[in-house]
SEDO-225238 format. One record per residue (C-alpha): residue number from 1; residue in one letter; x, y, z. Coordinates in steps of 0.05 Angstrom, whole numbers, plus 5000, padded with zeros to 4 digits. Layout:
// residues N
NUM, A, X, Y, Z
...
***
This chain:
// residues 543
1, M, 4766, 8581, 3933
2, K, 4810, 8548, 3881
3, V, 4833, 8591, 3823
4, L, 4867, 8555, 3766
5, I, 4910, 8598, 3719
6, V, 4931, 8571, 3651
7, G, 4994, 8606, 3626
8, G, 5052, 8634, 3664
9, V, 5087, 8691, 3627
10, A, 5062, 8762, 3639
11, A, 4987, 8761, 3653
12, G, 4986, 8693, 3688
13, T, 5041, 8709, 3738
14, K, 5014, 8779, 3751
15, I, 4945, 8750, 3768
16, A, 4973, 8695, 3812
17, A, 5016, 8743, 3852
18, K, 4962, 8795, 3861
19, L, 4909, 8743, 3879
20, K, 4953, 8715, 3934
21, R, 4963, 8785, 3962
22, E, 4889, 8800, 3961
23, Q, 4864, 8731, 3984
24, R, 4920, 8695, 4020
25, D, 4877, 8636, 4039
26, W, 4856, 8620, 3968
27, E, 4888, 8562, 3930
28, V, 4921, 8590, 3867
29, V, 4950, 8540, 3818
30, L, 4987, 8561, 3755
31, L, 4997, 8511, 3698
32, T, 5044, 8530, 3641
33, K, 5071, 8493, 3581
34, G, 5142, 8519, 3582
35, E, 5196, 8509, 3633
36, D, 5205, 8584, 3643
37, I, 5155, 8631, 3674
38, S, 5152, 8706, 3677
39, Y, 5205, 8717, 3623
40, A, 5219, 8783, 3588
41, G, 5194, 8769, 3518
42, C, 5204, 8842, 3499
43, G, 5277, 8836, 3517
44, L, 5293, 8780, 3469
45, P, 5319, 8824, 3411
46, Y, 5367, 8858, 3460
47, Y, 5395, 8791, 3481
48, V, 5408, 8777, 3407
49, G, 5445, 8843, 3402
50, G, 5486, 8832, 3465
51, G, 5455, 8887, 3506
52, I, 5428, 8834, 3553
53, E, 5486, 8789, 3567
54, T, 5458, 8725, 3598
55, R, 5396, 8683, 3589
56, E, 5384, 8687, 3664
57, E, 5372, 8762, 3658
58, L, 5312, 8748, 3614
59, V, 5277, 8705, 3666
60, V, 5245, 8749, 3718
61, N, 5227, 8692, 3765
62, T, 5240, 8617, 3768
63, P, 5181, 8573, 3785
64, A, 5211, 8557, 3854
65, A, 5227, 8630, 3869
66, F, 5158, 8653, 3847
67, S, 5123, 8600, 3890
68, A, 5164, 8619, 3950
69, L, 5152, 8693, 3940
70, T, 5077, 8690, 3927
71, G, 5049, 8625, 3955
72, A, 5020, 8604, 3887
73, V, 5032, 8533, 3863
74, V, 5068, 8530, 3796
75, Q, 5070, 8469, 3751
76, T, 5114, 8476, 3689
77, G, 5118, 8431, 3628
78, V, 5043, 8420, 3629
79, E, 5001, 8436, 3568
80, V, 4926, 8445, 3578
81, V, 4890, 8411, 3520
82, G, 4816, 8410, 3540
83, L, 4763, 8447, 3579
84, D, 4699, 8419, 3609
85, R, 4658, 8478, 3632
86, A, 4602, 8436, 3660
87, A, 4649, 8396, 3705
88, K, 4693, 8457, 3717
89, T, 4756, 8419, 3699
90, V, 4814, 8424, 3649
91, T, 4853, 8366, 3620
92, A, 4928, 8374, 3616
93, V, 4985, 8334, 3586
94, D, 5055, 8328, 3615
95, C, 5101, 8351, 3559
96, A, 5155, 8301, 3579
97, T, 5115, 8237, 3597
98, H, 5051, 8252, 3557
99, E, 5012, 8231, 3619
100, Q, 4943, 8263, 3624
101, T, 4917, 8296, 3687
102, V, 4851, 8330, 3704
103, H, 4850, 8394, 3745
104, S, 4788, 8424, 3778
105, Y, 4773, 8497, 3790
106, D, 4724, 8544, 3822
107, K, 4749, 8601, 3778
108, L, 4791, 8593, 3716
109, V, 4836, 8646, 3685
110, L, 4861, 8635, 3614
111, C, 4928, 8669, 3601
112, T, 4952, 8623, 3546
113, G, 4986, 8678, 3507
114, A, 5002, 8673, 3433
115, H, 5049, 8637, 3387
116, P, 5087, 8660, 3325
117, F, 5050, 8658, 3259
118, V, 5079, 8602, 3216
119, P, 5074, 8615, 3142
120, K, 5055, 8560, 3093
121, C, 5118, 8554, 3051
122, D, 5175, 8507, 3037
123, G, 5240, 8508, 3076
124, L, 5216, 8520, 3146
125, E, 5253, 8458, 3170
126, L, 5321, 8484, 3146
127, K, 5376, 8501, 3196
128, N, 5378, 8575, 3215
129, V, 5304, 8589, 3209
130, F, 5286, 8626, 3273
131, Y, 5226, 8654, 3310
132, M, 5228, 8704, 3367
133, R, 5180, 8686, 3423
134, T, 5218, 8650, 3479
135, P, 5286, 8658, 3511
136, D, 5309, 8595, 3476
137, D, 5293, 8628, 3408
138, A, 5339, 8686, 3425
139, V, 5393, 8640, 3453
140, A, 5394, 8598, 3390
141, L, 5399, 8658, 3344
142, R, 5455, 8691, 3383
143, A, 5493, 8625, 3387
144, A, 5490, 8617, 3312
145, I, 5517, 8687, 3302
146, K, 5574, 8675, 3351
147, A, 5590, 8610, 3315
148, G, 5601, 8650, 3251
149, E, 5543, 8617, 3215
150, I, 5505, 8681, 3200
151, K, 5533, 8738, 3158
152, R, 5469, 8756, 3120
153, A, 5399, 8751, 3148
154, V, 5329, 8766, 3124
155, V, 5277, 8787, 3175
156, V, 5206, 8771, 3151
157, G, 5159, 8821, 3183
158, G, 5164, 8896, 3191
159, G, 5129, 8902, 3258
160, L, 5160, 8922, 3324
161, I, 5193, 8855, 3338
162, G, 5219, 8848, 3267
163, L, 5252, 8917, 3267
164, E, 5280, 8909, 3337
165, V, 5311, 8843, 3316
166, A, 5338, 8875, 3252
167, E, 5372, 8931, 3292
168, N, 5404, 8881, 3340
169, L, 5428, 8835, 3284
170, A, 5462, 8895, 3252
171, K, 5497, 8909, 3318
172, Q, 5528, 8840, 3311
173, D, 5554, 8859, 3242
174, V, 5502, 8818, 3206
175, R, 5478, 8847, 3139
176, V, 5403, 8852, 3146
177, S, 5344, 8860, 3100
178, V, 5271, 8865, 3122
179, I, 5213, 8844, 3079
180, D, 5140, 8856, 3092
181, F, 5077, 8846, 3051
182, A, 5047, 8912, 3075
183, P, 5062, 8976, 3037
184, H, 5103, 9003, 3095
185, V, 5137, 8979, 3159
186, L, 5096, 8989, 3222
187, S, 5035, 9000, 3177
188, E, 4987, 8981, 3233
189, L, 5016, 9033, 3281
190, L, 5037, 9093, 3241
191, D, 5013, 9137, 3184
192, P, 5048, 9124, 3118
193, E, 5093, 9185, 3116
194, I, 5120, 9168, 3186
195, S, 5133, 9096, 3166
196, E, 5168, 9120, 3103
197, Y, 5214, 9165, 3143
198, I, 5233, 9104, 3186
199, E, 5246, 9064, 3123
200, N, 5294, 9117, 3099
201, R, 5330, 9117, 3166
202, M, 5335, 9041, 3163
203, A, 5369, 9047, 3095
204, D, 5417, 9099, 3123
205, E, 5436, 9048, 3176
206, G, 5449, 8994, 3124
207, I, 5385, 8955, 3139
208, M, 5346, 8950, 3074
209, P, 5269, 8949, 3078
210, F, 5231, 8916, 3022
211, T, 5157, 8929, 3029
212, G, 5100, 8902, 2987
213, V, 5140, 8837, 2984
214, A, 5113, 8768, 3002
215, L, 5153, 8709, 3028
216, E, 5145, 8650, 2980
217, G, 5195, 8600, 3007
218, I, 5263, 8586, 3037
219, A, 5315, 8546, 2999
220, G, 5380, 8512, 3016
221, D, 5417, 8447, 3024
222, G, 5404, 8430, 3096
223, K, 5410, 8502, 3118
224, V, 5384, 8570, 3095
225, E, 5418, 8595, 3032
226, K, 5364, 8635, 2997
227, V, 5298, 8669, 3011
228, L, 5246, 8665, 2956
229, T, 5201, 8726, 2951
230, S, 5148, 8754, 2905
231, R, 5200, 8803, 2879
232, R, 5266, 8765, 2873
233, P, 5308, 8714, 2910
234, M, 5352, 8740, 2966
235, K, 5415, 8706, 2990
236, A, 5416, 8694, 3065
237, D, 5447, 8651, 3119
238, A, 5388, 8659, 3165
239, V, 5314, 8677, 3165
240, I, 5279, 8706, 3225
241, L, 5204, 8698, 3220
242, A, 5170, 8757, 3256
243, M, 5104, 8757, 3219
244, G, 5061, 8768, 3280
245, F, 5027, 8723, 3330
246, R, 4964, 8682, 3336
247, P, 4927, 8671, 3402
248, S, 4941, 8602, 3433
249, T, 4868, 8583, 3441
250, E, 4860, 8524, 3393
251, F, 4840, 8477, 3450
252, L, 4781, 8522, 3465
253, A, 4750, 8518, 3395
254, D, 4690, 8476, 3418
255, S, 4686, 8503, 3489
256, G, 4629, 8552, 3477
257, L, 4670, 8611, 3499
258, E, 4659, 8671, 3455
259, M, 4719, 8687, 3410
260, F, 4738, 8731, 3352
261, K, 4793, 8706, 3306
262, G, 4819, 8662, 3362
263, T, 4819, 8716, 3416
264, L, 4774, 8708, 3477
265, L, 4722, 8764, 3484
266, V, 4720, 8793, 3554
267, D, 4681, 8847, 3589
268, S, 4709, 8906, 3628
269, E, 4725, 8859, 3686
270, M, 4764, 8811, 3640
271, R, 4708, 8759, 3647
272, T, 4688, 8716, 3588
273, N, 4616, 8696, 3572
274, D, 4624, 8643, 3626
275, P, 4621, 8679, 3693
276, D, 4671, 8632, 3724
277, I, 4724, 8640, 3669
278, Y, 4768, 8701, 3659
279, A, 4821, 8716, 3606
280, A, 4879, 8765, 3601
281, G, 4941, 8776, 3561
282, D, 4954, 8760, 3488
283, C, 4897, 8710, 3484
284, A, 4844, 8762, 3502
285, M, 4810, 8816, 3460
286, V, 4803, 8882, 3497
287, T, 4774, 8948, 3472
288, N, 4801, 9014, 3446
289, R, 4793, 9068, 3498
290, L, 4776, 9122, 3447
291, T, 4730, 9085, 3399
292, G, 4701, 9031, 3445
293, K, 4713, 8980, 3390
294, R, 4746, 8913, 3401
295, Q, 4822, 8915, 3395
296, W, 4876, 8863, 3404
297, S, 4935, 8888, 3444
298, A, 4990, 8836, 3447
299, M, 5035, 8878, 3492
300, G, 5068, 8862, 3558
301, S, 5041, 8927, 3587
302, T, 4969, 8908, 3569
303, A, 4979, 8838, 3598
304, N, 5004, 8866, 3664
305, I, 4953, 8921, 3672
306, S, 4893, 8879, 3652
307, G, 4920, 8820, 3693
308, R, 4924, 8861, 3756
309, L, 4853, 8886, 3745
310, A, 4828, 8816, 3732
311, A, 4857, 8794, 3798
312, L, 4822, 8851, 3835
313, C, 4756, 8833, 3803
314, L, 4766, 8759, 3819
315, A, 4785, 8774, 3891
316, G, 4725, 8820, 3900
317, T, 4766, 8868, 3942
318, E, 4758, 8927, 3896
319, T, 4708, 8950, 3843
320, A, 4749, 8958, 3780
321, S, 4738, 8959, 3705
322, Y, 4788, 8960, 3648
323, P, 4779, 9024, 3606
324, G, 4815, 8996, 3545
325, V, 4879, 9009, 3507
326, L, 4905, 9066, 3465
327, G, 4953, 9024, 3424
328, T, 5012, 9056, 3459
329, G, 5079, 9032, 3435
330, V, 5152, 9053, 3437
331, A, 5212, 9021, 3403
332, K, 5286, 9029, 3391
333, L, 5291, 9022, 3316
334, P, 5349, 9025, 3267
335, G, 5378, 9095, 3274
336, I, 5317, 9124, 3310
337, N, 5268, 9116, 3367
338, M, 5193, 9113, 3354
339, G, 5134, 9123, 3400
340, R, 5060, 9127, 3388
341, T, 4993, 9127, 3423
342, G, 4920, 9139, 3408
343, L, 4891, 9141, 3338
344, S, 4931, 9151, 3274
345, E, 4904, 9201, 3225
346, K, 4874, 9145, 3183
347, A, 4843, 9110, 3243
348, A, 4814, 9176, 3269
349, R, 4781, 9190, 3203
350, E, 4753, 9119, 3199
351, A, 4725, 9129, 3270
352, G, 4686, 9189, 3245
353, Y, 4727, 9246, 3274
354, D, 4736, 9312, 3237
355, V, 4811, 9307, 3238
356, E, 4866, 9359, 3239
357, T, 4939, 9343, 3244
358, V, 5005, 9378, 3248
359, L, 5078, 9355, 3241
360, T, 5132, 9392, 3278
361, V, 5207, 9387, 3284
362, T, 5227, 9411, 3353
363, D, 5290, 9410, 3395
364, D, 5288, 9352, 3444
365, K, 5328, 9390, 3496
366, A, 5364, 9457, 3500
367, H, 5398, 9464, 3432
368, Y, 5465, 9483, 3464
369, Y, 5467, 9423, 3510
370, P, 5514, 9366, 3487
371, G, 5476, 9311, 3452
372, A, 5416, 9355, 3435
373, S, 5376, 9330, 3376
374, V, 5304, 9337, 3351
375, F, 5236, 9305, 3358
376, I, 5192, 9296, 3298
377, I, 5121, 9299, 3325
378, K, 5056, 9285, 3288
379, M, 4997, 9306, 3331
380, I, 4924, 9288, 3315
381, C, 4863, 9322, 3343
382, D, 4788, 9332, 3330
383, R, 4778, 9397, 3293
384, E, 4714, 9418, 3326
385, S, 4726, 9399, 3399
386, H, 4803, 9407, 3398
387, R, 4806, 9340, 3435
388, L, 4873, 9306, 3431
389, L, 4867, 9239, 3393
390, G, 4937, 9214, 3380
391, I, 5011, 9226, 3372
392, Q, 5069, 9195, 3334
393, V, 5140, 9214, 3354
394, L, 5208, 9200, 3323
395, G, 5277, 9220, 3349
396, T, 5342, 9196, 3379
397, G, 5321, 9218, 3449
398, A, 5267, 9202, 3499
399, V, 5207, 9196, 3453
400, D, 5170, 9158, 3508
401, K, 5165, 9223, 3548
402, M, 5124, 9256, 3493
403, V, 5081, 9194, 3485
404, D, 5067, 9188, 3559
405, I, 5043, 9260, 3563
406, A, 4995, 9244, 3506
407, V, 4972, 9180, 3540
408, T, 4953, 9221, 3601
409, G, 4919, 9275, 3561
410, I, 4879, 9227, 3518
411, S, 4859, 9184, 3577
412, L, 4831, 9246, 3613
413, G, 4795, 9271, 3551
414, A, 4839, 9333, 3547
415, R, 4831, 9388, 3496
416, L, 4893, 9421, 3467
417, E, 4879, 9483, 3509
418, D, 4883, 9440, 3572
419, L, 4954, 9420, 3553
420, Q, 4986, 9482, 3524
421, S, 5006, 9514, 3590
422, C, 5021, 9453, 3632
423, D, 5081, 9461, 3679
424, F, 5125, 9410, 3644
425, A, 5194, 9395, 3672
426, Y, 5251, 9436, 3644
427, A, 5326, 9437, 3651
428, P, 5375, 9439, 3592
429, P, 5396, 9366, 3596
430, F, 5323, 9343, 3593
431, S, 5279, 9390, 3554
432, T, 5268, 9459, 3525
433, A, 5239, 9517, 3564
434, I, 5173, 9508, 3528
435, S, 5164, 9432, 3524
436, P, 5168, 9401, 3455
437, F, 5099, 9374, 3470
438, A, 5071, 9442, 3487
439, T, 5105, 9472, 3426
440, T, 5069, 9423, 3381
441, V, 5003, 9437, 3416
442, N, 5013, 9511, 3404
443, V, 5030, 9500, 3330
444, L, 4968, 9457, 3322
445, L, 4924, 9510, 3355
446, N, 4954, 9562, 3307
447, K, 4936, 9517, 3249
448, L, 4865, 9507, 3275
449, S, 4857, 9583, 3282
450, G, 4882, 9597, 3211
451, R, 4945, 9634, 3235
452, Y, 4988, 9577, 3207
453, V, 4970, 9554, 3137
454, T, 5008, 9493, 3112
455, F, 5017, 9433, 3070
456, T, 5031, 9370, 3110
457, P, 5087, 9325, 3084
458, A, 5034, 9276, 3060
459, E, 4996, 9331, 3022
460, Y, 5061, 9355, 2991
461, A, 5080, 9285, 2970
462, A, 5011, 9277, 2938
463, G, 5023, 9339, 2894
464, A, 4982, 9390, 2932
465, A, 5036, 9443, 2923
466, E, 5032, 9441, 2847
467, G, 5033, 9512, 2821
468, Y, 5065, 9542, 2883
469, R, 5131, 9580, 2879
470, V, 5181, 9553, 2929
471, M, 5215, 9604, 2974
472, D, 5276, 9582, 3014
473, V, 5271, 9611, 3085
474, S, 5328, 9571, 3116
475, K, 5382, 9604, 3157
476, Q, 5428, 9597, 3097
477, P, 5407, 9583, 3025
478, D, 5392, 9508, 3024
479, I, 5347, 9492, 2965
480, P, 5381, 9495, 2897
481, G, 5344, 9538, 2847
482, A, 5295, 9568, 2897
483, P, 5294, 9643, 2913
484, Y, 5323, 9656, 2981
485, L, 5283, 9696, 3031
486, D, 5325, 9724, 3088
487, L, 5280, 9728, 3149
488, A, 5326, 9778, 3183
489, T, 5313, 9830, 3128
490, L, 5240, 9813, 3114
491, D, 5204, 9877, 3133
492, G, 5158, 9894, 3076
493, P, 5129, 9870, 3009
494, L, 5172, 9827, 2965
495, D, 5199, 9857, 2901
496, G, 5167, 9827, 2839
497, I, 5120, 9781, 2877
498, A, 5045, 9797, 2875
499, P, 5005, 9793, 2940
500, D, 4962, 9736, 2912
501, E, 5019, 9694, 2885
502, K, 5022, 9623, 2911
503, L, 5083, 9616, 2954
504, L, 5109, 9553, 2988
505, L, 5154, 9573, 3046
506, V, 5206, 9521, 3063
507, C, 5260, 9520, 3117
508, T, 5297, 9466, 3155
509, K, 5245, 9451, 3209
510, G, 5185, 9495, 3193
511, R, 5193, 9549, 3247
512, R, 5228, 9602, 3204
513, A, 5178, 9590, 3149
514, Y, 5121, 9602, 3198
515, L, 5153, 9668, 3221
516, A, 5160, 9689, 3148
517, Q, 5088, 9671, 3135
518, N, 5065, 9712, 3194
519, R, 5100, 9774, 3167
520, L, 5078, 9763, 3096
521, M, 5006, 9757, 3119
522, H, 5015, 9824, 3153
523, F, 5040, 9854, 3088
524, G, 4979, 9828, 3050
525, Y, 5002, 9762, 3021
526, T, 4942, 9716, 3017
527, N, 4967, 9651, 2986
528, T, 5026, 9629, 3028
529, R, 5035, 9559, 3054
530, V, 5088, 9528, 3099
531, L, 5116, 9458, 3088
532, E, 5108, 9425, 3156
533, G, 5172, 9393, 3181
534, G, 5213, 9429, 3127
535, T, 5272, 9395, 3095
536, T, 5286, 9355, 3159
537, F, 5226, 9311, 3145
538, T, 5218, 9317, 3070
539, A, 5276, 9304, 3023
540, F, 5267, 9368, 2984
541, N, 5300, 9379, 2917
542, R, 5287, 9438, 2871
543, E, 5305, 9425, 2798
***
């Protein structure tokens, strides 16, 4: 059996290595366009920022080392330009000599990945216009910074790569602005109020986000001097184009393989509509585990997981099927870490769920332990079934821990009640006695039961609290002009406030306001609401 693999970064090398472990006698040949294989694309921004010191650290395996380790044959500098399904061959071109060669296969695996989106505008040929896809891209950008060529930069694209690059440029004392045509950064991953919080933190860190802004051109005399946008020109020494990626499947346009917007459609075994051709990685379209709908997941994690499964299916040694993705992501952003998985509130509603959400601000570890901070957690569930649907987490600590708990719960179809009493790990340096995740589950269950009546930050921003009287329930008076309600002395009806008066209870995080609401309900107050997340999440000013 000869298996030909096209593409040698994440999915391609994973499939080659696993196939040779499962079927040692098979001939496995890997063709790749670049000179590097198995490089850490997700690590490129951190090379720019100096956290990864050498280019060599970005390359997990050299072709020679990989071949010696696995037994697969690797040919680099070879671009596949054609596919003949009837003859079961591919045509390739040597990138150096332009010589054409034809390669046969019994089974073909397409792992051609994706390439950066290139906008149609003037100035792309100028010096100091960068992309961020290969180690050489990161090396070139860092070299220009070290040479003193870059003092001001504009990052075009407010996705994960764009924001990670922005943070690492700032670490090199570069003044950074980020522009994005979407209304918010990370608009495909997060709900608007979470994105807006990140934008505010970016500004606090000196990285200015400009959303709803389109790139119109790049100007300069031989090198970047100005970025032309739909709002105004911006002075810059460099432009980093991080506007997303496009699947590298152009050579397959007339192949008869089923595609959607350039991505190859595969089944649960990563097989295309041709039974002898598989696809994995950024060139393949997988499915969403919750909705069953097609979803593109250009992530190294998806490439490795689906690649391993494709190898098992090809080898025939195990019965396996890929259950789909949850859109899980985690990132170190300017001033804050972000993690998310599952459906956002918007996506859950569009999928037909009867959605309930809650936003909490919880300690990320014992409050007395050095370095303790908070998690901001937005949790999404189905109102009727209490099934967990998604989570979005912000904080300076280990947000991935909260996300991974949610990944497990969602993957197993867990209800909130299944998660509220889990025996989560606790010690002061790591967590709180009741896990922040479990705390949020409990708060959401209280909300579902009616014991916790609130306005979400999004509802408050939309004006839902109009007509409510703000009551400050913080530890110390914190909201100018608002009556202060001391929780320690709250033990009966409030003087001069009728039981049916509309009261908005606000504290720093939301917990004290909830305790006050609980007591006020006991004393007959029927129209109290708590502002979720308190003044930690919502910049609250009282005129």
